[in-house]
C-alpha positions in Angstrom: 108.9 102.1 100.2 105.5 100.4 100.4 104.2 102.5 97.5 107.0 101.4 95.3 106.1 97.7 95.9 102.5 98.2 94.8 101.0 98.2 91.3 99.0 101.3 92.1 100.8 103.4 89.5 99.4 101.0 86.8 95.9 100.8 88.4 95.3 104.5 88.8 94.7 106.1 85.4 94.7 109.8 84.7 97.1 112.8 84.6 98.6 113.1 88.1 96.1 110.8 89.7 98.7 108.4 91.0 100.7 111.2 92.4 97.7 112.7 94.2 96.8 109.3 95.6 100.4 108.7 96.8 100.5 112.0 98.5 97.1 111.3 100.2 98.3 107.8 101.3 101.3 109.5 102.8 99.1 111.6 105.1 97.1 108.6 106.4 100.0 106.1 106.3 100.3 106.0 110.1 96.8 104.6 110.4 97.3 102.1 107.6 100.5 100.8 109.2 99.0 100.4 112.7 95.9 98.7 111.4 98.1 96.4 109.3 100.3 95.6 112.3 97.3 94.6 114.4 95.6 92.4 111.8 98.9 90.9 110.6 99.5 89.8 114.1 96.1 88.2 114.5 96.9 85.2 112.3 100.4 85.4 110.8 101.4 82.8 108.2 104.2 81.0 110.0 106.8 83.6 111.0 105.6 86.0 108.3 103.4 88.9 109.4 100.6 88.9 106.9 96.8 89.2 106.5 94.9 86.2 105.2 91.5 86.3 103.4 89.4 85.6 106.5 91.1 88.2 108.6 90.8 90.7 105.7 87.0 90.1 105.5 86.8 90.6 109.3 88.6 93.9 109.0 86.2 95.2 106.2 83.2 94.3 108.4 84.4 96.9 110.9 84.7 99.5 108.1 81.2 101.1 108.3 79.0 100.1 105.3 81.9 99.4 103.0 80.6 95.9 102.2 77.1 96.7 101.1 76.3 93.5 99.2 75.6 95.4 96.0 78.7 97.3 94.8 81.2 95.6 97.1 80.6 92.0 98.2 82.8 89.7 100.3 83.7 87.9 97.0 85.1 91.2 95.7 87.5 91.3 98.5 88.7 87.8 97.7 89.1 88.7 94.0 91.2 91.7 94.9 93.4 89.6 97.2 94.0 87.3 94.2 94.6 90.2 91.9 97.2 91.7 94.3 99.0 88.4 94.6 99.1 87.8 90.8 102.2 89.0 89.0 104.1 89.7 92.2 107.2 91.8 92.1 108.4 90.2 95.3 108.7 86.4 95.1 110.1 85.0 98.3 109.1 83.4 101.6 108.4 86.9 103.1 105.5 87.4 100.6 103.1 84.4 101.0 100.8 83.4 98.2 97.6 83.1 100.2 98.0 86.3 102.3 99.0 89.9 101.8 101.9 92.0 103.2 101.8 95.7 104.1 102.3 97.1 100.6 99.7 94.8 99.2 97.3 95.9 102.0 97.6 99.4 100.6 96.9 98.2 97.0 93.8 96.2 98.1 92.4 99.4 99.7 93.1 101.4 96.6 91.6 98.8 94.3 88.4 98.4 96.3 88.0 102.2 96.7 88.2 102.6 92.9 85.7 99.8 92.4 83.2 101.3 94.9 83.3 105.0 93.9 85.1 105.5 90.6 83.8 102.6 88.5 80.3 103.3 89.7 80.7 107.0 88.7 80.1 108.4 92.2 83.4 110.2 91.8 85.0 111.7 88.7 88.6 110.7 89.4 90.3 107.7 91.1 92.0 110.0 93.6 88.6 111.4 94.7 87.2 107.9 95.0 90.1 106.8 97.2 89.8 109.8 99.5 86.1 109.3 99.8 86.5 105.6 100.7 89.2 106.3 103.2 87.4 109.2 104.9 84.0 107.5 104.9 84.8 103.9 105.6 88.4 103.1 106.5 89.8 105.9 108.6 87.0 106.0 111.2 88.0 102.4 112.1 91.7 102.6 111.4 92.1 105.5 113.7 91.2 103.3 116.7 94.6 101.6 116.4 
């Protein structure tokens, strides 16, 4: 259900790339969900469990060497949070403007992974870039939850 509420299908270009990414996300979803639950509970927006920009930056500081100051900067995280909130499919009080919900959390991770490894030509396909970012940076930290 979370995947259907993202814009990942539009972001990930290439034959079968979105399907490969969706399948990979399914295998690591448990870790994404538990990490999201923890950080959404740190500073919810009213009664809505969500992750704000400050909390999201803190989360990425725990993901080893993801924010390197060259390819990915703190400002890039803020820009992706804005991009995820723009043109929302869900417009109600359960999807706050200044924070992200679980499906948007997945989309931010996908967007930043593509920025770090596909757009810089480290990986040849978006799905490879996403797997590399998850295996190298996100999962070592996410598995602690």
